N, CA, C and O atoms as a printed pandas DataFrame, in Angstrom:
     atom_number atom_name residue_name chain_id  residue_number  x_coord  y_coord  z_coord
0              1         N          MET        A               1   31.842    0.890  -26.417
1              2        CA          MET        A               1   31.106    1.203  -25.358
2              3         C          MET        A               1   29.781    1.893  -25.817
3              4         O          MET        A               1   29.827    3.057  -25.418
4              5         N          ARG        A               2   28.756    1.679  -26.414
5              6        CA          ARG        A               2   27.625    2.925  -25.541
6              7         C          ARG        A               2   26.977    2.525  -24.146
7              8         O          ARG        A               2   26.967    1.412  -23.620
8              9         N          ILE        A               3   26.452    3.690  -23.695
9             10        CA          ILE        A               3   26.139    3.713  -22.094
10            11         C          ILE        A               3   24.191    3.882  -22.069
11            12         O          ILE        A               3   23.434    4.790  -22.412
12            13         N          ILE        A               4   23.991    2.591  -21.520
13            14        CA          ILE        A               4   22.336    2.569  -21.956
14            15         C          ILE        A               4   21.798    3.514  -21.275
15            16         O          ILE        A               4   22.755    4.156  -20.843
16            17         N          VAL        A               5   20.536    4.145  -20.800
17            18        CA          VAL        A               5   20.395    4.694  -18.869
18            19         C          VAL        A               5   18.838    5.073  -20.123
19            20         O          VAL        A               5   18.751    4.994  -21.348
20            21         N          ALA        A               6   17.840    5.481  -19.039
21            22        CA          ALA        A               6   16.793    4.664  -19.272
22            23         C          ALA        A               6   16.653    7.690  -19.101
23            24         O          ALA        A               6   17.190    8.631  -18.516
24            25         N          ARG        A               7   15.773    7.445  -19.930
25            26        CA          ARG        A               7   15.655    9.204  -20.047
26            27         C          ARG        A               7   14.916   10.306  -19.826
27            28         O          ARG        A               7   15.008   11.504  -20.094
28            29         N          GLN        A               8   13.347    8.834  -18.671
29            30        CA          GLN        A               8   13.343   10.102  -18.086
30            31         C          GLN        A               8   13.510    8.991  -16.723
31            32         O          GLN        A               8   13.842    7.810  -16.616
32            33         N          SER        A               9   12.980   10.344  -15.540
33            34        CA          SER        A               9   12.496    9.403  -14.388
34            35         C          SER        A               9   11.918    8.828  -13.460
35            36         O          SER        A               9   11.073    9.588  -12.985
36            37         N          THR        A              10   11.953    7.599  -12.820
37            38        CA          THR        A              10   11.019    6.945  -12.319
38            39         C          THR        A              10   10.139    8.222  -12.322
39            40         O          THR        A              10   10.432    9.412  -12.211
40            41         N          VAL        A              11    8.291    7.205  -12.580
41            42        CA          VAL        A              11    7.484    7.606  -11.982
42            43         C          VAL        A              11    7.193    7.069  -10.623
43            44         O          VAL        A              11    7.163    7.169   -9.396
44            45         N          THR        A              12    7.053    6.602  -11.434
45            46        CA          THR        A              12    6.807    5.835   -9.052
46            47         C          THR        A              12    8.563    5.168   -8.258
47            48         O          THR        A              12    9.718    4.923   -8.607
48            49         N          ALA        A              13    7.504    5.137   -6.794
49            50        CA          ALA        A              13    8.798    5.479   -6.095
50            51         C          ALA        A              13    9.115    3.316   -6.170
51            52         O          ALA        A              13    8.389    2.349   -6.403
52            53         N          PRO        A              14   10.347    3.485   -5.876
53            54        CA          PRO        A              14   11.037    1.705   -5.912
54            55         C          PRO        A              14   10.132    1.336   -4.645
55            56         O          PRO        A              14    9.813    1.982   -3.647
56            57         N          ASP        A              15    9.760   -0.359   -5.215
57            58        CA          ASP        A              15    8.840   -1.547   -3.848
58            59         C          ASP        A              15    9.442   -0.769   -2.370
59            60         O          ASP        A              15    8.693   -0.451   -1.446
60            61         N          VAL        A              16   10.912   -0.551   -2.372
61            62        CA          VAL        A              16   11.490   -0.712   -1.424
62            63         C          VAL        A              16   10.554    0.818   -0.127
63            64         O          VAL        A              16   10.026    0.738    0.982
64            65         N          GLU        A              17   10.824    2.116   -1.203
65            66        CA          GLU        A              17   10.625    2.443   -0.162
66            67         C          GLU        A              17    9.376    2.907   -0.067
67            68         O          GLU        A              17    9.200    3.753    0.809
68            69         N          ARG        A              18    7.824    2.379   -1.172
69            70        CA          ARG        A              18    6.734    2.926   -0.834
70            71         C          ARG        A              18    6.129    1.812   -0.334
71            72         O          ARG        A              18    6.437    0.692   -0.741
72            73         N          GLU        A              19    4.874    2.091    0.939
73            74        CA          GLU        A              19    4.509    2.720    1.804
74            75         C          GLU        A              19    2.506    1.060    0.665
75            76         O          GLU        A              19    2.011    0.720   -0.410
76            77         N          PRO        A              20    2.431    0.871    2.074
77            78        CA          PRO        A              20    0.908   -0.030    1.756
78            79         C          PRO        A              20   -0.554    1.445    1.482
79            80         O          PRO        A              20   -1.067    2.382    2.094
80            81         N          THR        A              21   -0.619    0.828    0.316
81            82        CA          THR        A              21   -2.037    2.011    0.336
82            83         C          THR        A              21   -3.257    1.720    1.342
83            84         O          THR        A              21   -2.828    1.277    2.408
84            85         N          ASP        A              22   -4.267    1.809    1.316
85            86        CA          ASP        A              22   -5.439    1.460    1.893
86            87         C          ASP        A              22   -5.778    0.442    1.596
87            88         O          ASP        A              22   -5.947   -0.110    2.683
88            89         N          ALA        A              23   -6.055   -0.366    0.716
89            90        CA          ALA        A              23   -7.113   -0.840   -0.054
90            91         C          ALA        A              23   -5.519   -2.247   -0.023
91            92         O          ALA        A              23   -5.868   -3.264   -0.622
92            93         N          GLU        A              24   -4.425   -2.317    0.399
93            94        CA          GLU        A              24   -3.720   -2.906    1.023
94            95         C          GLU        A              24   -4.061   -3.588    2.065
95            96         O          GLU        A              24   -4.736   -4.612    2.168
96            97         N          LEU        A              25   -3.465   -2.848    2.940
97            98        CA          LEU        A              25   -3.724   -2.846    4.471
98            99         C          LEU        A              25   -5.501   -3.272    4.634
99           100         O          LEU        A              25   -5.586   -4.316    5.280
100          101         N          ASP        A              26   -6.528   -2.873    4.328
101          102        CA          ASP        A              26   -7.346   -3.342    4.574
102          103         C          ASP        A              26   -7.450   -5.102    3.860
103          104         O          ASP        A              26   -8.026   -5.875    4.626
104          105         N          ALA        A              27   -7.200   -5.423    3.183
105          106        CA          ALA        A              27   -7.374   -6.900    2.410
106          107         C          ALA        A              27   -6.734   -7.755    3.913
107          108         O          ALA        A              27   -6.999   -8.787    4.530
108          109         N          LEU        A              28   -5.785   -6.645    4.016
109          110        CA          LEU        A              28   -4.847   -7.736    5.146
110          111         C          LEU        A              28   -5.541   -7.760    6.580
111          112         O          LEU        A              28   -5.253   -8.558    7.472
112          113         N          VAL        A              29   -6.851   -6.390    6.685
113          114        CA          VAL        A              29   -7.448   -6.948    7.870
114          115         C          VAL        A              29   -8.193   -7.828    7.896
115          116         O          VAL        A              29   -8.405   -8.473    8.923
116          117         N          LEU        A              30   -9.081   -8.188    6.138
117          118        CA          LEU        A              30   -9.791   -9.559    6.665
118          119         C          LEU        A              30   -9.491  -10.380    6.295
119          120         O          LEU        A              30  -10.342  -11.247    6.488
120          121         N          GLU        A              31   -8.581  -10.767    5.736
121          122        CA          GLU        A              31   -7.471  -11.692    5.855
122          123         C          GLU        A              31   -7.084  -12.293    7.254
123          124         O          GLU        A              31   -7.425  -13.454    7.484
124          125         N          GLU        A              32   -6.208  -11.390    8.460
125          126        CA          GLU        A              32   -6.119  -11.695    9.499
126          127         C          GLU        A              32   -6.697  -12.764    9.747
127          128         O          GLU        A              32   -6.124  -13.843    9.596
128          129         N          PRO        A              33   -8.273  -12.631   10.288
129          130        CA          PRO        A              33   -8.414  -14.469   11.017
130          131         C          PRO        A              33   -7.833  -16.167   10.539
131          132         O          PRO        A              33   -7.861  -17.334   10.931
132          133         N          LEU        A              34   -7.273  -15.218    9.312
133          134        CA          LEU        A              34   -6.661  -16.590    8.310
134          135         C          LEU        A              34   -5.398  -16.687    8.350
135          136         O          LEU        A              34   -4.846  -17.517    7.627
136          137         N          ILE        A              35   -4.838  -16.064    8.994
137          138        CA          ILE        A              35   -2.857  -15.714    8.839
138          139         C          ILE        A              35   -2.811  -16.562   10.813
139          140         O          ILE        A              35   -2.197  -17.614   10.991
140          141         N          ALA        A              36   -3.661  -15.733   12.170
141          142        CA          ALA        A              36   -3.798  -16.406   12.864
142          143         C          ALA        A              36   -4.061  -18.101   12.585
143          144         O          ALA        A              36   -3.165  -18.894   12.875
144          145         N          ALA        A              37   -5.370  -18.579   11.997
145          146        CA          ALA        A              37   -5.326  -19.412   11.931
146          147         C          ALA        A              37   -4.732  -20.618   11.377
147          148         O          ALA        A              37   -5.378  -21.600   11.743
148          149         N          GLY        A              38   -3.698  -20.929   10.598
149          150        CA          GLY        A              38   -2.726  -20.703    9.892
150          151         C          GLY        A              38   -1.358  -20.254   10.678
151          152         O          GLY        A              38   -0.421  -20.992   10.370
152          153         N          LEU        A              39   -1.081  -19.438   11.425
153          154        CA          LEU        A              39   -0.191  -19.649   12.336
154          155         C          LEU        A              39   -0.351  -20.701   13.325
155          156         O          LEU        A              39    0.422  -21.384   13.996
156          157         N          GLU        A              40   -1.907  -20.582   13.162
157          158        CA          GLU        A              40   -1.997  -22.114   14.873
158          159         C          GLU        A              40   -1.743  -23.496   14.614
159          160         O          GLU        A              40   -0.855  -23.979   15.317
160          161         N          LEU        A              41   -2.182  -24.108   13.954
161          162        CA          LEU        A              41   -1.831  -24.663   12.774
162          163         C          LEU        A              41   -0.613  -25.140   12.152
163          164         O          LEU        A              41   -0.478  -26.185   11.516
164          165         N          LEU        A              42    0.432  -24.081   12.454
165          166        CA          LEU        A              42    1.817  -24.350   12.324
166          167         C          LEU        A              42    2.542  -24.205   13.217
167          168         O          LEU        A              42    3.771  -24.239   13.153
168          169         N          ASP        A              43    1.809  -24.004   14.276
169          170        CA          ASP        A              43    2.445  -24.358   15.321
170          171         C          ASP        A              43    2.238  -25.832   16.055
171          172         O          ASP        A              43    3.078  -26.539   16.612
172          173         N          ALA        A              44    0.859  -26.034   15.861
173          174        CA          ALA        A              44    0.219  -27.050   16.219
174          175         C          ALA        A              44    0.909  -28.314   15.662
175          176         O          ALA        A              44    1.148  -29.225   16.455
176          177         N          GLU        A              45    1.348  -28.481   13.977
177          178        CA          GLU        A              45    2.193  -28.948   13.425
178          179         C          GLU        A              45    3.674  -29.244   13.532
179          180         O          GLU        A              45    4.271  -30.270   13.205
180          181         N          ILE        A              46    4.224  -27.912   14.162
181          182        CA          ILE        A              46    6.211  -28.345   14.660
182          183         C          ILE        A              46    6.032  -28.128   16.307
183          184         O          ILE        A              46    6.883  -27.699   17.086
184          185         N          ALA        A              47    4.006  -28.762   16.739
185          186        CA          ALA        A              47    4.855  -29.218   18.067
186          187         C          ALA        A              47    5.513  -30.754   18.327
187          188         O          ALA        A              47    6.419  -31.178   19.044
188          189         N          VAL        A              48    4.407  -31.467   17.191
189          190        CA          VAL        A              48    4.230  -32.769   17.194
190          191         C          VAL        A              48    5.593  -33.164   15.447
191          192         O          VAL        A              48    5.138  -33.706   14.440
192          193         N          LEU        A              49    6.544  -32.898   15.510
193          194        CA          LEU        A              49    7.444  -33.066   14.479
194          195         C          LEU        A              49    8.317  -34.111   14.849
195          196         O          LEU        A              49    8.834  -35.006   14.179
196          197         N          ASP        A              50    8.373  -33.857   15.905
197          198        CA          ASP        A              50    9.465  -35.487   16.408
198          199         C          ASP        A              50    9.103  -35.949   17.276
199          200         O          ASP        A              50    9.938  -35.804   18.169
200          201         N          ARG        A              51    7.893  -36.720   17.746
201          202        CA          ARG        A              51    7.149  -37.606   18.628
202          203         C          ARG        A              51    5.656  -38.081   17.882
203          204         O          ARG        A              51    4.874  -37.696   17.014
204          205         N          MET        A              52    5.867  -39.296   18.950
205          206        CA          MET        A              52    4.628  -39.819   18.272
206          207         C          MET        A              52    3.110  -38.855   18.155
207          208         O          MET        A              52    2.894  -38.070   19.079
208          209         N          LEU        A              53    2.238  -38.933   17.171
209          210        CA          LEU        A              53    0.388  -37.912   17.834
210          211         C          LEU        A              53   -0.432  -39.261   18.989
211          212         O          LEU        A              53   -0.775  -40.440   18.908
212          213         N          SER        A              54   -0.429  -37.899   20.228
213          214        CA          SER        A              54   -1.235  -38.591   21.428
214          215         C          SER        A              54   -2.474  -38.082   20.322
215          216         O          SER        A              54   -2.625  -37.695   19.164
216          217         N          GLU        A              55   -3.295  -38.410   21.689
217          218        CA          GLU        A              55   -4.479  -38.480   21.131
218          219         C          GLU        A              55   -5.068  -36.575   21.561
219          220         O          GLU        A              55   -5.788  -35.676   21.125
220          221         N          LEU        A              56   -4.314  -36.838   22.474
221          222        CA          LEU        A              56   -4.482  -34.785   22.697
222          223         C          LEU        A              56   -3.515  -34.522   20.581
223          224         O          LEU        A              56   -3.778  -34.669   19.387
224          225         N          ASP        A              57   -2.848  -34.254   21.143
225          226        CA          ASP        A              57   -2.289  -33.936   19.436
226          227         C          ASP        A              57   -3.232  -33.672   18.560
227          228         O          ASP        A              57   -3.681  -32.581   18.209
228          229         N          GLN        A              58   -3.605  -35.132   18.106
229          230        CA          GLN        A              58   -4.350  -35.253   17.177
230          231         C          GLN        A              58   -5.852  -34.317   17.166
231          232         O          GLN        A              58   -6.547  -33.849   16.264
232          233         N          ARG        A              59   -5.923  -34.325   18.567
233          234        CA          ARG        A              59   -6.973  -33.081   18.362
234          235         C          ARG        A              59   -6.546  -31.308   18.104
235          236         O          ARG        A              59   -7.020  -30.587   17.227
236          237         N          ARG        A              60   -5.759  -31.009   18.914
237          238        CA          ARG        A              60   -5.070  -30.127   18.402
238          239         C          ARG        A              60   -5.477  -29.828   16.998
239          240         O          ARG        A              60   -6.367  -29.077   16.599
240          241         N          LEU        A              61   -4.378  -30.805   16.126
241          242        CA          LEU        A              61   -4.368  -30.554   14.794
242          243         C          LEU        A              61   -5.904  -30.622   13.661
243          244         O          LEU        A              61   -6.215  -30.219   12.540
244          245         N          ARG        A              62   -6.481  -31.334   14.708
245          246        CA          ARG        A              62   -7.811  -31.545   13.166
246          247         C          ARG        A              62   -8.158  -29.907   14.189
247          248         O          ARG        A              62   -7.570  -29.069   13.506
248          249         N          ARG        A              63   -8.740  -29.205   15.311
249          250        CA          ARG        A              63   -9.352  -28.533   15.591
250          251         C          ARG        A              63   -8.176  -27.078   14.154
251          252         O          ARG        A              63   -8.677  -26.321   13.324
252          253         N          ALA        A              64   -6.711  -27.274   14.466
253          254        CA          ALA        A              64   -6.316  -25.620   13.904
254          255         C          ALA        A              64   -6.794  -26.557   12.181
255          256         O          ALA        A              64   -7.230  -25.801   11.312
256          257         N          ARG        A              65   -6.718  -27.660   11.909
257          258        CA          ARG        A              65   -7.269  -27.279    9.907
258          259         C          ARG        A              65   -8.792  -26.612   10.290
259          260         O          ARG        A              65   -9.386  -25.715    9.692
260          261         N          ARG        A              66   -9.070  -27.119   11.098
261          262        CA          ARG        A              66  -10.183  -27.393   10.535
262          263         C          ARG        A              66  -11.001  -25.201   11.012
263          264         O          ARG        A              66  -12.002  -24.724   10.478
264          265         N          ARG        A              67  -10.134  -24.499   12.040
265          266        CA          ARG        A              67  -10.205  -23.468   12.560
266          267         C          ARG        A              67   -9.323  -22.760   10.955
267          268         O          ARG        A              67   -9.558  -21.574   10.721
268          269         N          VAL        A              68   -8.451  -23.461   10.042
269          270        CA          VAL        A              68   -8.019  -22.746    8.839
270          271         C          VAL        A              68   -9.112  -22.989    8.132
271          272         O          VAL        A              68   -9.582  -21.874    7.903
272          273         N          LEU        A              69  -10.250  -24.338    7.327
273          274        CA          LEU        A              69  -10.917  -24.467    6.540
274          275         C          LEU        A              69  -12.225  -23.275    6.716
275          276         O          LEU        A              69  -12.805  -22.696    5.797
276          277         N          ALA        A              70  -12.478  -23.122    8.299
277          278        CA          ALA        A              70  -13.516  -22.192    9.073
278          279         C          ALA        A              70  -13.220  -20.631    8.047
279          280         O          ALA        A              70  -13.871  -20.189    7.100
280          281         N          ALA        A              71  -12.029  -20.125    8.693
281          282        CA          ALA        A              71  -11.244  -19.172    8.388
282          283         C          ALA        A              71  -11.534  -18.175    6.878
283          284         O          ALA        A              71  -11.800  -17.021    6.540
284          285         N          ARG        A              72  -11.155  -20.112    6.065
285          286        CA          ARG        A              72  -11.770  -19.419    4.452
286          287         C          ARG        A              72  -12.290  -19.641    3.969
287          288         O          ARG        A              72  -12.086  -19.696    2.756
288          289         N          ARG        A              73  -13.738  -20.049    4.711
289          290        CA          ARG        A              73  -14.054  -20.508    4.267
290          291         C          ARG        A              73  -15.589  -18.742    4.774
291          292         O          ARG        A              73  -16.638  -18.669    4.134
292          293         N          ALA        A              74  -15.402  -18.169    5.398
293          294        CA          ALA        A              74  -15.970  -17.117    5.437
294          295         C          ALA        A              74  -14.802  -15.941    5.189
295          296         O          ALA        A              74  -15.098  -14.808    5.569
296          297         N          LEU        A              75  -13.364  -16.170    4.511
297          298        CA          LEU        A              75  -13.084  -15.097    4.392
298          299         C          LEU        A              75  -13.369  -15.160    2.315
299          300         O          LEU        A              75  -12.742  -14.348    1.634
300          301         N          ALA        A              76  -14.471  -16.333    1.522
301          302        CA          ALA        A              76  -13.779  -16.397    0.696
302          303         C          ALA        A              76  -16.064  -15.944    0.499
303          304         O          ALA        A              76  -16.655  -15.445   -0.458
304          305         N          ASN        A              77  -16.436  -16.267    1.411
305          306        CA          ASN        A              77  -18.165  -15.975    1.455
306          307         C          ASN        A              77  -17.920  -14.072    2.123
307          308         O          ASN        A              77  -18.780  -13.206    1.962
308          309         N          GLN        A              78  -17.063  -13.923    2.576
309          310        CA          GLN        A              78  -17.214  -12.048    3.098
310          311         C          GLN        A              78  -16.411  -11.155    0.797
311          312         O          GLN        A              78  -16.722  -10.200    0.086
312          313         N          THR        A              79  -15.507  -12.192    0.722
313          314        CA          THR        A              79  -14.895  -11.250   -0.507
314          315         C          THR        A              79  -16.530  -11.116   -1.537
315          316         O          THR        A              79  -17.020  -10.209   -2.209
316          317         N          ALA        A              80  -16.941  -12.474   -1.214
317          318        CA          ALA        A              80  -18.335  -13.190   -2.444
318          319         C          ALA        A              80  -18.888  -11.647   -2.970
319          320         O          ALA        A              80  -18.806  -10.886   -3.935
320          321         N          THR        A              81  -19.568  -11.772   -1.483
321          322        CA          THR        A              81  -20.511  -10.716   -0.233
322          323         C          THR        A              81  -20.313   -9.458   -1.164
323          324         O          THR        A              81  -21.258   -8.943   -1.762
324          325         N          THR        A              82  -18.817   -8.932   -1.255
325          326        CA          THR        A              82  -18.880   -7.835   -1.652
326          327         C          THR        A              82  -18.847   -8.170   -2.433
327          328         O          THR        A              82  -19.707   -9.004   -2.718
328          329         N          ALA        A              83  -18.027   -7.872   -3.241
329          330        CA          ALA        A              83  -17.724   -8.930   -4.776
330          331         C          ALA        A              83  -19.240   -8.029   -5.649
331          332         O          ALA        A              83  -19.362   -7.076   -6.419
332          333         N          GLU        A              84  -20.304   -9.159   -4.864
333          334        CA          GLU        A              84  -21.948   -8.897   -5.536
334          335         C          GLU        A              84  -22.825   -8.071   -4.748
335          336         O          GLU        A              84  -24.040   -8.233   -4.628
336          337         N          LEU        A              85  -22.021   -7.050   -4.148
337          338        CA          LEU        A              85  -22.640   -5.651   -3.931
338          339         C          LEU        A              85  -21.882   -4.439   -4.814
339          340         O          LEU        A              85  -22.276   -3.328   -5.171
340          341         N          GLY        A              86  -20.456   -5.247   -5.027
341          342        CA          GLY        A              86  -19.724   -3.770   -5.353
342          343         C          GLY        A              86  -20.318   -3.695   -7.122
343          344         O          GLY        A              86  -20.530   -2.628   -7.699
344          345         N          ALA        A              87  -20.526   -5.226   -7.826
345          346        CA          ALA        A              87  -21.315   -5.257   -8.784
346          347         C          ALA        A              87  -22.579   -4.788   -9.471
347          348         O          ALA        A              87  -22.890   -5.245  -10.571
């Protein structure tokens, strides 16, 4: 039986040891409001899992959904503007 091995050493570091690039960090900063809004929505959904929705719970869920949509819209507009400026 022949043993198969790579003839060259790896060119890039394994994913476990690799640090995020500046571009990846910048993308995370841009998405931070959307991530926060998503966590807020998740928190509101978890809070009402085991009970009937009250008027206050309904308002909280509605507000959280609106924040997620607003954050998505802002992110889409921001990336569209950035793409237009870069082109």
